[in-house]
VMD Tcl script that builds the backbone (N, CA, C; Angstrom):
set m [mol new atoms 465]
animate dup $m
set s [atomselect $m all]
$s set {name element resname resid chain x y z} {
  {N N UNK 1 A 0.838 -1.174 0.000}
  {CA C UNK 1 A 0.000 0.000 0.000}
  {C C UNK 1 A 0.887 1.242 0.000}
  {N N UNK 2 A 0.438 2.226 -0.744}
  {CA C UNK 2 A 1.084 3.536 -0.736}
  {C C UNK 2 A 0.026 4.543 -0.318}
  {N N UNK 3 A 0.398 5.466 0.545}
  {CA C UNK 3 A -0.511 6.511 1.012}
  {C C UNK 3 A 0.182 7.851 0.841}
  {N N UNK 4 A -0.561 8.842 0.373}
  {CA C UNK 4 A -0.003 10.175 0.235}
  {C C UNK 4 A -1.097 11.184 -0.037}
  {N N UNK 5 A -0.685 12.422 -0.262}
  {CA C UNK 5 A -1.633 13.473 -0.611}
  {C C UNK 5 A -1.218 14.059 -1.950}
  {N N UNK 6 A -2.200 14.265 -2.807}
  {CA C UNK 6 A -1.960 14.694 -4.183}
  {C C UNK 6 A -1.223 16.033 -4.262}
  {N N UNK 7 A -1.442 16.925 -3.287}
  {CA C UNK 7 A -0.785 18.234 -3.360}
  {C C UNK 7 A 0.702 18.156 -3.023}
  {N N UNK 8 A 1.121 17.063 -2.386}
  {CA C UNK 8 A 2.529 16.866 -2.075}
  {C C UNK 8 A 3.129 15.762 -2.926}
  {N N UNK 9 A 2.592 15.583 -4.096}
  {CA C UNK 9 A 3.068 14.528 -4.983}
  {C C UNK 9 A 4.549 14.726 -5.246}
  {N N UNK 10 A 5.323 13.711 -4.919}
  {CA C UNK 10 A 6.777 13.800 -5.002}
  {C C UNK 10 A 7.326 13.562 -6.382}
  {N N UNK 11 A 8.581 13.252 -6.425}
  {CA C UNK 11 A 9.262 12.975 -7.688}
  {C C UNK 11 A 8.935 11.570 -8.155}
  {N N UNK 12 A 9.090 11.352 -9.443}
  {CA C UNK 12 A 8.664 10.095 -10.043}
  {C C UNK 12 A 9.397 8.867 -9.508}
  {N N UNK 13 A 10.612 9.002 -8.994}
  {CA C UNK 13 A 11.337 7.830 -8.520}
  {C C UNK 13 A 10.744 7.248 -7.240}
  {N N UNK 14 A 9.826 7.963 -6.617}
  {CA C UNK 14 A 9.207 7.471 -5.392}
  {C C UNK 14 A 8.095 6.461 -5.661}
  {N N UNK 15 A 7.609 6.387 -6.886}
  {CA C UNK 15 A 6.478 5.536 -7.241}
  {C C UNK 15 A 6.804 4.758 -8.517}
  {N N UNK 16 A 6.173 3.602 -8.714}
  {CA C UNK 16 A 6.286 2.970 -10.032}
  {C C UNK 16 A 5.809 3.956 -11.112}
  {N N UNK 17 A 6.432 3.912 -12.263}
  {CA C UNK 17 A 6.190 4.910 -13.312}
  {C C UNK 17 A 4.709 5.075 -13.671}
  {N N UNK 18 A 3.993 3.979 -13.896}
  {CA C UNK 18 A 2.584 4.066 -14.294}
  {C C UNK 18 A 1.729 4.616 -13.151}
  {N N UNK 19 A 2.058 4.267 -11.934}
  {CA C UNK 19 A 1.326 4.786 -10.772}
  {C C UNK 19 A 1.520 6.296 -10.682}
  {N N UNK 20 A 2.772 6.749 -10.834}
  {CA C UNK 20 A 3.064 8.180 -10.790}
  {C C UNK 20 A 2.316 8.924 -11.897}
  {N N UNK 21 A 2.287 8.346 -13.074}
  {CA C UNK 21 A 1.569 8.952 -14.202}
  {C C UNK 21 A 0.087 9.132 -13.866}
  {N N UNK 22 A -0.526 8.133 -13.255}
  {CA C UNK 22 A -1.948 8.212 -12.910}
  {C C UNK 22 A -2.197 9.157 -11.737}
  {N N UNK 23 A -1.256 9.283 -10.822}
  {CA C UNK 23 A -1.394 10.267 -9.735}
  {C C UNK 23 A -1.346 11.682 -10.299}
  {N N UNK 24 A -0.465 11.917 -11.262}
  {CA C UNK 24 A -0.429 13.238 -11.923}
  {C C UNK 24 A -1.744 13.494 -12.643}
  {N N UNK 25 A -2.298 12.461 -13.270}
  {CA C UNK 25 A -3.595 12.569 -13.943}
  {C C UNK 25 A -4.659 13.012 -12.936}
  {N N UNK 26 A -4.709 12.357 -11.770}
  {CA C UNK 26 A -5.694 12.717 -10.739}
  {C C UNK 26 A -5.500 14.148 -10.251}
  {N N UNK 27 A -4.265 14.567 -10.160}
  {CA C UNK 27 A -3.964 15.917 -9.683}
  {C C UNK 27 A -4.516 16.978 -10.628}
  {N N UNK 28 A -4.647 16.632 -11.906}
  {CA C UNK 28 A -5.027 17.613 -12.919}
  {C C UNK 28 A -6.464 17.511 -13.393}
  {N N UNK 29 A -7.294 16.674 -12.748}
  {CA C UNK 29 A -8.693 16.579 -13.152}
  {C C UNK 29 A -9.594 17.006 -12.001}
  {N N UNK 30 A -10.818 17.281 -12.338}
  {CA C UNK 30 A -11.850 17.585 -11.345}
  {C C UNK 30 A -12.859 16.443 -11.398}
  {N N UNK 31 A -12.842 15.556 -10.402}
  {CA C UNK 31 A -13.708 14.380 -10.472}
  {C C UNK 31 A -15.189 14.734 -10.371}
  {N N UNK 32 A -15.483 15.935 -9.910}
  {CA C UNK 32 A -16.896 16.336 -9.857}
  {C C UNK 32 A -17.456 16.580 -11.255}
  {N N UNK 33 A -16.583 16.770 -12.234}
  {CA C UNK 33 A -17.019 17.014 -13.610}
  {C C UNK 33 A -17.032 15.754 -14.469}
  {N N UNK 34 A -16.564 14.646 -13.932}
  {CA C UNK 34 A -16.549 13.386 -14.678}
  {C C UNK 34 A -17.824 12.624 -14.346}
  {N N UNK 35 A -18.578 12.186 -15.338}
  {CA C UNK 35 A -19.806 11.434 -15.066}
  {C C UNK 35 A -19.526 10.150 -14.286}
  {N N UNK 36 A -20.491 9.748 -13.489}
  {CA C UNK 36 A -20.377 8.480 -12.782}
  {C C UNK 36 A -20.195 7.356 -13.793}
  {N N UNK 37 A -19.435 6.347 -13.417}
  {CA C UNK 37 A -19.234 5.201 -14.289}
  {C C UNK 37 A -17.777 4.970 -14.613}
  {N N UNK 38 A -17.565 4.060 -15.548}
  {CA C UNK 38 A -16.221 3.643 -15.949}
  {C C UNK 38 A -15.834 4.344 -17.241}
  {N N UNK 39 A -14.598 4.879 -17.263}
  {CA C UNK 39 A -14.078 5.602 -18.426}
  {C C UNK 39 A -12.663 5.099 -18.714}
  {N N UNK 40 A -12.438 4.623 -19.911}
  {CA C UNK 40 A -11.126 4.102 -20.279}
  {C C UNK 40 A -10.107 5.226 -20.392}
  {N N UNK 41 A -8.921 4.955 -19.898}
  {CA C UNK 41 A -7.783 5.867 -20.055}
  {C C UNK 41 A -6.813 5.262 -21.067}
  {N N UNK 42 A -6.484 3.986 -20.842}
  {CA C UNK 42 A -5.649 3.221 -21.777}
  {C C UNK 42 A -6.333 1.877 -22.005}
  {N N UNK 43 A -7.474 1.923 -22.614}
  {CA C UNK 43 A -8.236 0.705 -22.867}
  {C C UNK 43 A -8.607 0.006 -21.571}
  {N N UNK 44 A -8.547 -1.314 -21.585}
  {CA C UNK 44 A -8.884 -2.111 -20.394}
  {C C UNK 44 A -7.724 -2.185 -19.413}
  {N N UNK 45 A -6.549 -1.719 -19.808}
  {CA C UNK 45 A -5.393 -1.811 -18.918}
  {C C UNK 45 A -5.368 -0.712 -17.857}
  {N N UNK 46 A -5.901 0.448 -18.185}
  {CA C UNK 46 A -5.980 1.548 -17.225}
  {C C UNK 46 A -7.306 2.258 -17.450}
  {N N UNK 47 A -8.104 2.302 -16.401}
  {CA C UNK 47 A -9.374 3.015 -16.509}
  {C C UNK 47 A -9.732 3.636 -15.168}
  {N N UNK 48 A -10.633 4.602 -15.235}
  {CA C UNK 48 A -11.086 5.287 -14.034}
  {C C UNK 48 A -12.558 4.967 -13.816}
  {N N UNK 49 A -12.908 4.721 -12.582}
  {CA C UNK 49 A -14.302 4.525 -12.214}
  {C C UNK 49 A -14.665 5.615 -11.215}
  {N N UNK 50 A -15.663 6.398 -11.559}
  {CA C UNK 50 A -16.150 7.449 -10.669}
  {C C UNK 50 A -17.424 6.933 -10.018}
  {N N UNK 51 A -17.411 6.925 -8.693}
  {CA C UNK 51 A -18.536 6.367 -7.948}
  {C C UNK 51 A -18.983 7.334 -6.865}
  {N N UNK 52 A -20.152 7.081 -6.344}
  {CA C UNK 52 A -20.617 7.773 -5.146}
  {C C UNK 52 A -20.859 6.719 -4.082}
  {N N UNK 53 A -20.341 6.966 -2.899}
  {CA C UNK 53 A -20.501 6.023 -1.797}
  {C C UNK 53 A -21.301 6.678 -0.689}
  {N N UNK 54 A -22.197 5.899 -0.115}
  {CA C UNK 54 A -22.993 6.376 1.003}
  {C C UNK 54 A -22.363 5.982 2.318}
  {N N UNK 55 A -22.974 6.447 3.366}
  {CA C UNK 55 A -22.459 6.149 4.700}
  {C C UNK 55 A -22.830 4.725 5.094}
  {N N UNK 56 A -21.830 3.972 5.513}
  {CA C UNK 56 A -21.988 2.586 5.943}
  {C C UNK 56 A -21.167 2.363 7.203}
  {N N UNK 57 A -21.457 1.283 7.890}
  {CA C UNK 57 A -20.623 0.872 9.021}
  {C C UNK 57 A -19.581 -0.112 8.508}
  {N N UNK 58 A -18.599 -0.416 9.341}
  {CA C UNK 58 A -17.584 -1.392 8.960}
  {C C UNK 58 A -18.219 -2.746 8.695}
  {N N UNK 59 A -19.227 -3.074 9.454}
  {CA C UNK 59 A -19.890 -4.368 9.283}
  {C C UNK 59 A -20.642 -4.452 7.953}
  {N N UNK 60 A -21.163 -3.325 7.480}
  {CA C UNK 60 A -21.913 -3.300 6.217}
  {C C UNK 60 A -20.997 -3.283 4.997}
  {N N UNK 61 A -19.798 -2.786 5.157}
  {CA C UNK 61 A -18.860 -2.627 4.040}
  {C C UNK 61 A -17.853 -3.767 4.052}
  {N N UNK 62 A -17.867 -4.581 3.038}
  {CA C UNK 62 A -16.947 -5.711 2.957}
  {C C UNK 62 A -15.561 -5.241 2.518}
  {N N UNK 63 A -14.557 -5.883 3.063}
  {CA C UNK 63 A -13.179 -5.646 2.616}
  {C C UNK 63 A -12.980 -6.377 1.291}
  {N N UNK 64 A -11.998 -5.940 0.530}
  {CA C UNK 64 A -11.787 -6.522 -0.790}
  {C C UNK 64 A -10.314 -6.590 -1.146}
  {N N UNK 65 A -10.039 -7.409 -2.134}
  {CA C UNK 65 A -8.714 -7.460 -2.744}
  {C C UNK 65 A -8.891 -7.856 -4.209}
  {N N UNK 66 A -7.851 -7.642 -4.992}
  {CA C UNK 66 A -7.899 -7.903 -6.427}
  {C C UNK 66 A -6.662 -8.691 -6.827}
  {N N UNK 67 A -6.674 -9.269 -8.013}
  {CA C UNK 67 A -5.497 -9.972 -8.526}
  {C C UNK 67 A -4.924 -9.333 -9.780}
  {N N UNK 68 A -5.784 -8.873 -10.682}
  {CA C UNK 68 A -5.320 -8.366 -11.977}
  {C C UNK 68 A -5.056 -6.862 -11.988}
  {N N UNK 69 A -5.652 -6.135 -11.045}
  {CA C UNK 69 A -5.548 -4.677 -11.052}
  {C C UNK 69 A -5.067 -4.123 -9.717}
  {N N UNK 70 A -4.412 -2.988 -9.802}
  {CA C UNK 70 A -4.019 -2.173 -8.660}
  {C C UNK 70 A -5.056 -1.061 -8.562}
  {N N UNK 71 A -5.506 -0.770 -7.360}
  {CA C UNK 71 A -6.459 0.329 -7.124}
  {C C UNK 71 A -5.705 1.576 -6.704}
  {N N UNK 72 A -6.043 2.704 -7.323}
  {CA C UNK 72 A -5.643 4.011 -6.813}
  {C C UNK 72 A -6.944 4.693 -6.414}
  {N N UNK 73 A -7.165 4.877 -5.118}
  {CA C UNK 73 A -8.415 5.461 -4.642}
  {C C UNK 73 A -8.166 6.898 -4.211}
  {N N UNK 74 A -9.114 7.780 -4.582}
  {CA C UNK 74 A -8.901 9.216 -4.388}
  {C C UNK 74 A -10.229 9.938 -4.227}
  {N N UNK 75 A -10.275 10.821 -3.254}
  {CA C UNK 75 A -11.398 11.742 -3.092}
  {C C UNK 75 A -10.833 13.147 -2.976}
  {N N UNK 76 A -11.209 14.010 -3.892}
  {CA C UNK 76 A -10.662 15.362 -3.904}
  {C C UNK 76 A -11.192 16.220 -2.764}
  {N N UNK 77 A -12.450 16.015 -2.382}
  {CA C UNK 77 A -13.081 16.929 -1.440}
  {C C UNK 77 A -13.531 16.310 -0.125}
  {N N UNK 78 A -13.679 15.016 -0.083}
  {CA C UNK 78 A -14.265 14.405 1.098}
  {C C UNK 78 A -13.278 13.653 1.955}
  {N N UNK 79 A -13.795 13.212 3.102}
  {CA C UNK 79 A -13.010 12.428 4.045}
  {C C UNK 79 A -13.609 11.034 4.145}
  {N N UNK 80 A -12.740 10.057 4.235}
  {CA C UNK 80 A -13.161 8.675 4.420}
  {C C UNK 80 A -12.303 8.059 5.513}
  {N N UNK 81 A -12.689 6.881 5.922}
  {CA C UNK 81 A -11.841 6.084 6.786}
  {C C UNK 81 A -11.547 4.795 6.027}
  {N N UNK 82 A -10.277 4.401 6.021}
  {CA C UNK 82 A -9.850 3.205 5.308}
  {C C UNK 82 A -9.385 2.147 6.293}
  {N N UNK 83 A -9.747 0.917 5.987}
  {CA C UNK 83 A -9.195 -0.231 6.667}
  {C C UNK 83 A -8.266 -0.923 5.686}
  {N N UNK 84 A -7.150 -1.426 6.173}
  {CA C UNK 84 A -6.208 -2.098 5.290}
  {C C UNK 84 A -5.416 -3.137 6.079}
  {N N UNK 85 A -4.956 -4.150 5.370}
  {CA C UNK 85 A -4.159 -5.217 5.976}
  {C C UNK 85 A -3.498 -6.009 4.861}
  {N N UNK 86 A -2.388 -6.653 5.163}
  {CA C UNK 86 A -1.828 -7.568 4.179}
  {C C UNK 86 A -2.712 -8.807 4.092}
  {N N UNK 87 A -2.737 -9.439 2.940}
  {CA C UNK 87 A -3.499 -10.687 2.800}
  {C C UNK 87 A -2.777 -11.757 3.601}
  {N N UNK 88 A -3.388 -12.178 4.687}
  {CA C UNK 88 A -2.763 -13.133 5.601}
  {C C UNK 88 A -3.303 -14.547 5.422}
  {N N UNK 89 A -4.306 -14.700 4.567}
  {CA C UNK 89 A -4.992 -15.977 4.363}
  {C C UNK 89 A -5.692 -16.442 5.638}
  {N N UNK 90 A -5.955 -15.485 6.537}
  {CA C UNK 90 A -6.723 -15.740 7.746}
  {C C UNK 90 A -8.029 -14.954 7.717}
  {N N UNK 91 A -8.379 -14.452 6.554}
  {CA C UNK 91 A -9.562 -13.612 6.409}
  {C C UNK 91 A -10.774 -14.458 6.051}
  {N N UNK 92 A -11.943 -13.952 6.403}
  {CA C UNK 92 A -13.189 -14.664 6.158}
  {C C UNK 92 A -13.729 -14.303 4.777}
  {N N UNK 93 A -13.395 -15.116 3.760}
  {CA C UNK 93 A -13.857 -14.893 2.392}
  {C C UNK 93 A -15.356 -15.171 2.310}
  {N N UNK 94 A -16.105 -14.192 1.774}
  {CA C UNK 94 A -17.554 -14.390 1.657}
  {C C UNK 94 A -18.030 -14.405 0.210}
  {N N UNK 95 A -17.217 -13.856 -0.707}
  {CA C UNK 95 A -17.654 -13.843 -2.100}
  {C C UNK 95 A -16.438 -13.778 -3.019}
  {N N UNK 96 A -16.402 -14.670 -3.993}
  {CA C UNK 96 A -15.317 -14.725 -4.959}
  {C C UNK 96 A -15.863 -14.319 -6.319}
  {N N UNK 97 A -15.506 -13.114 -6.759}
  {CA C UNK 97 A -15.917 -12.613 -8.068}
  {C C UNK 97 A -14.693 -12.322 -8.947}
  {N N UNK 98 A -13.634 -13.090 -8.764}
  {CA C UNK 98 A -12.416 -12.864 -9.549}
  {C C UNK 98 A -12.675 -12.995 -11.043}
  {N N UNK 99 A -13.403 -14.004 -11.446}
  {CA C UNK 99 A -13.647 -14.225 -12.872}
  {C C UNK 99 A -14.486 -13.109 -13.491}
  {N N UNK 100 A -15.476 -12.625 -12.757}
  {CA C UNK 100 A -16.387 -11.616 -13.303}
  {C C UNK 100 A -15.881 -10.183 -13.139}
  {N N UNK 101 A -15.297 -9.868 -11.957}
  {CA C UNK 101 A -14.979 -8.472 -11.649}
  {C C UNK 101 A -13.610 -8.266 -11.001}
  {N N UNK 102 A -12.780 -9.306 -10.957}
  {CA C UNK 102 A -11.464 -9.208 -10.325}
  {C C UNK 102 A -11.565 -8.732 -8.878}
  {N N UNK 103 A -12.414 -9.401 -8.102}
  {CA C UNK 103 A -12.575 -8.970 -6.715}
  {C C UNK 103 A -12.917 -10.150 -5.816}
  {N N UNK 104 A -12.295 -10.152 -4.641}
  {CA C UNK 104 A -12.646 -11.059 -3.563}
  {C C UNK 104 A -13.176 -10.203 -2.419}
  {N N UNK 105 A -14.265 -10.629 -1.790}
  {CA C UNK 105 A -14.838 -9.899 -0.658}
  {C C UNK 105 A -14.641 -10.695 0.626}
  {N N UNK 106 A -14.330 -9.974 1.693}
  {CA C UNK 106 A -14.125 -10.567 3.009}
  {C C UNK 106 A -15.019 -9.876 4.037}
  {N N UNK 107 A -15.539 -10.642 4.988}
  {CA C UNK 107 A -16.297 -10.063 6.096}
  {C C UNK 107 A -15.378 -9.570 7.193}
  {N N UNK 108 A -14.462 -10.403 7.608}
  {CA C UNK 108 A -13.533 -10.013 8.666}
  {C C UNK 108 A -12.112 -10.141 8.140}
  {N N UNK 109 A -11.242 -9.297 8.665}
  {CA C UNK 109 A -9.871 -9.222 8.170}
  {C C UNK 109 A -8.911 -9.268 9.360}
  {N N UNK 110 A -7.990 -10.207 9.324}
  {CA C UNK 110 A -6.973 -10.304 10.372}
  {C C UNK 110 A -5.982 -9.149 10.233}
  {N N UNK 111 A -5.580 -8.596 11.324}
  {CA C UNK 111 A -4.549 -7.551 11.393}
  {C C UNK 111 A -4.967 -6.237 10.725}
  {N N UNK 112 A -6.255 -5.981 10.606}
  {CA C UNK 112 A -6.713 -4.758 9.943}
  {C C UNK 112 A -6.375 -3.529 10.780}
  {N N UNK 113 A -5.863 -2.514 10.116}
  {CA C UNK 113 A -5.553 -1.212 10.715}
  {C C UNK 113 A -6.433 -0.178 10.035}
  {N N UNK 114 A -6.558 1.008 10.649}
  {CA C UNK 114 A -7.455 2.038 10.128}
  {C C UNK 114 A -6.718 3.368 10.031}
  {N N UNK 115 A -7.115 4.136 9.016}
  {CA C UNK 115 A -6.551 5.469 8.845}
  {C C UNK 115 A -7.652 6.383 8.315}
  {N N UNK 116 A -7.692 7.603 8.829}
  {CA C UNK 116 A -8.622 8.613 8.332}
  {C C UNK 116 A -7.959 9.345 7.182}
  {N N UNK 117 A -8.720 9.569 6.120}
  {CA C UNK 117 A -8.175 10.315 4.988}
  {C C UNK 117 A -8.682 11.753 5.037}
  {N N UNK 118 A -7.919 12.628 4.448}
  {CA C UNK 118 A -8.279 14.028 4.288}
  {C C UNK 118 A -8.479 14.308 2.810}
  {N N UNK 119 A -9.124 15.418 2.475}
  {CA C UNK 119 A -9.275 15.746 1.052}
  {C C UNK 119 A -7.916 15.743 0.344}
  {N N UNK 120 A -7.886 15.094 -0.809}
  {CA C UNK 120 A -6.663 15.024 -1.592}
  {C C UNK 120 A -5.792 13.818 -1.298}
  {N N UNK 121 A -6.112 13.068 -0.259}
  {CA C UNK 121 A -5.326 11.868 0.041}
  {C C UNK 121 A -5.592 10.795 -1.006}
  {N N UNK 122 A -4.571 10.020 -1.305}
  {CA C UNK 122 A -4.738 8.885 -2.210}
  {C C UNK 122 A -4.158 7.639 -1.558}
  {N N UNK 123 A -4.678 6.518 -1.989}
  {CA C UNK 123 A -4.223 5.214 -1.525}
  {C C UNK 123 A -4.001 4.341 -2.750}
  {N N UNK 124 A -2.880 3.644 -2.779}
  {CA C UNK 124 A -2.594 2.703 -3.844}
  {C C UNK 124 A -2.584 1.317 -3.195}
  {N N UNK 125 A -3.506 0.479 -3.641}
  {CA C UNK 125 A -3.636 -0.862 -3.086}
  {C C UNK 125 A -3.198 -1.885 -4.133}
  {N N UNK 126 A -2.208 -2.691 -3.770}
  {CA C UNK 126 A -1.688 -3.732 -4.629}
  {C C UNK 126 A -2.454 -5.036 -4.371}
  {N N UNK 127 A -2.262 -6.060 -5.208}
  {CA C UNK 127 A -3.061 -7.282 -5.063}
  {C C UNK 127 A -3.038 -7.935 -3.681}
  {N N UNK 128 A -1.991 -7.801 -2.925}
  {CA C UNK 128 A -1.977 -8.412 -1.595}
  {C C UNK 128 A -2.432 -7.470 -0.490}
  {N N UNK 129 A -2.963 -6.317 -0.854}
  {CA C UNK 129 A -3.475 -5.356 0.127}
  {C C UNK 129 A -4.989 -5.490 0.233}
  {N N UNK 130 A -5.451 -6.039 1.337}
  {CA C UNK 130 A -6.889 -6.086 1.597}
  {C C UNK 130 A -7.282 -4.679 2.035}
  {N N UNK 131 A -8.397 -4.176 1.513}
  {CA C UNK 131 A -8.774 -2.801 1.822}
  {C C UNK 131 A -10.284 -2.610 1.787}
  {N N UNK 132 A -10.724 -1.586 2.488}
  {CA C UNK 132 A -12.118 -1.139 2.443}
  {C C UNK 132 A -12.153 0.294 2.932}
  {N N UNK 133 A -13.158 1.003 2.481}
  {CA C UNK 133 A -13.313 2.382 2.931}
  {C C UNK 133 A -14.766 2.619 3.304}
  {N N UNK 134 A -14.937 3.516 4.240}
  {CA C UNK 134 A -16.286 3.969 4.563}
  {C C UNK 134 A -16.281 5.487 4.613}
  {N N UNK 135 A -17.371 6.053 4.164}
  {CA C UNK 135 A -17.586 7.492 4.224}
  {C C UNK 135 A -18.412 7.750 5.468}
  {N N UNK 136 A -17.835 8.438 6.431}
  {CA C UNK 136 A -18.570 8.680 7.660}
  {C C UNK 136 A -18.485 10.118 8.136}
  {N N UNK 137 A -17.868 10.973 7.337}
  {CA C UNK 137 A -17.702 12.364 7.741}
  {C C UNK 137 A -18.537 13.272 6.850}
  {N N UNK 138 A -18.976 14.369 7.364}
  {CA C UNK 138 A -19.656 15.366 6.556}
  {C C UNK 138 A -21.158 15.195 6.544}
  {N N UNK 139 A -21.824 16.198 5.979}
  {CA C UNK 139 A -23.279 16.239 5.958}
  {C C UNK 139 A -23.890 15.676 4.685}
  {N N UNK 140 A -23.088 15.510 3.652}
  {CA C UNK 140 A -23.614 14.997 2.389}
  {C C UNK 140 A -23.978 13.521 2.527}
  {N N UNK 141 A -25.083 13.094 1.904}
  {CA C UNK 141 A -25.454 11.679 2.004}
  {C C UNK 141 A -24.506 10.755 1.231}
  {N N UNK 142 A -23.813 11.302 0.233}
  {CA C UNK 142 A -22.894 10.491 -0.568}
  {C C UNK 142 A -21.617 11.270 -0.849}
  {N N UNK 143 A -20.552 10.523 -1.049}
  {CA C UNK 143 A -19.248 11.076 -1.383}
  {C C UNK 143 A -18.862 10.598 -2.775}
  {N N UNK 144 A -18.425 11.510 -3.619}
  {CA C UNK 144 A -17.951 11.147 -4.960}
  {C C UNK 144 A -16.456 10.906 -4.887}
  {N N UNK 145 A -16.030 9.792 -5.473}
  {CA C UNK 145 A -14.613 9.472 -5.466}
  {C C UNK 145 A -14.227 8.804 -6.776}
  {N N UNK 146 A -12.932 8.752 -7.009}
  {CA C UNK 146 A -12.391 8.124 -8.218}
  {C C UNK 146 A -11.516 6.951 -7.816}
  {N N UNK 147 A -11.644 5.883 -8.588}
  {CA C UNK 147 A -10.769 4.731 -8.427}
  {C C UNK 147 A -10.154 4.451 -9.796}
  {N N UNK 148 A -8.853 4.575 -9.869}
  {CA C UNK 148 A -8.162 4.232 -11.109}
  {C C UNK 148 A -7.667 2.802 -10.969}
  {N N UNK 149 A -7.960 1.999 -11.982}
  {CA C UNK 149 A -7.521 0.609 -12.034}
  {C C UNK 149 A -6.356 0.532 -13.015}
  {N N UNK 150 A -5.243 -0.015 -12.530}
  {CA C UNK 150 A -4.037 -0.174 -13.351}
  {C C UNK 150 A -3.724 -1.667 -13.407}
  {N N UNK 151 A -3.654 -2.214 -14.610}
  {CA C UNK 151 A -3.330 -3.634 -14.758}
  {C C UNK 151 A -1.963 -3.924 -14.174}
  {N N UNK 152 A -1.881 -4.972 -13.371}
  {CA C UNK 152 A -0.629 -5.359 -12.723}
  {C C UNK 152 A 0.477 -5.566 -13.747}
  {N N UNK 153 A 0.142 -6.083 -14.908}
  {CA C UNK 153 A 1.142 -6.385 -15.930}
  {C C UNK 153 A 1.873 -5.136 -16.439}
  {N N UNK 154 A 1.330 -3.932 -16.171}
  {CA C UNK 154 A 1.989 -2.711 -16.604}
  {C C UNK 154 A 3.145 -2.313 -15.693}
  {N N UNK 155 A 3.211 -2.917 -14.532}
  {CA C UNK 155 A 4.330 -2.604 -13.625}
  {C C UNK 155 A 5.396 -3.588 -13.875}
}
mol reanalyze $m
mol bondsrecalc $m
mol representation Tube
mol addrep $m
C-alpha cells in the first residue's frame, strides 16, 4: 500500500512509473465534472471509475482485494476512513468474483488497521493489500470518489 496526498506529490522515482503517471492525472482533473461510471484511459489496462458512496458501518462494508488490477483510490473533497491489511490468508472470504470483476470480498480481516483520509489523500492498493473504505464524515449523504484501475502487468 502507498498513502499520500496529491498536493505533495513527489518525484517520479518514489512511485512505479505508471502509478506516478496516474497520480499526476488525478492531480489535474476535477472528479466532480466526470460522469459516474467507468471511463477508459488506456483501454482495459488503465481506466477510471467514478462512484458515489454512502455512509456505511464497517460491518456493512466488505473488505476486498484484487489480482489483476491495482487500485488508486482518491477523493478530492471528502473524508473517508480506510481499513487495510496484508493478505494473511486468515480472512473470512464471503464472495469470490475474480472471474467476473477481479474482486474477492471478506467479512472479517486479520490484522486490519485504520486510517482517516483528508481531502486530496490517495491510496494505492496492490493485489496483496486487503482494503475497504467507509464514508462517515460530513453532511452529504454520498461522497464522490475516483478509483483508477491499473493492470498489474503494466508494472
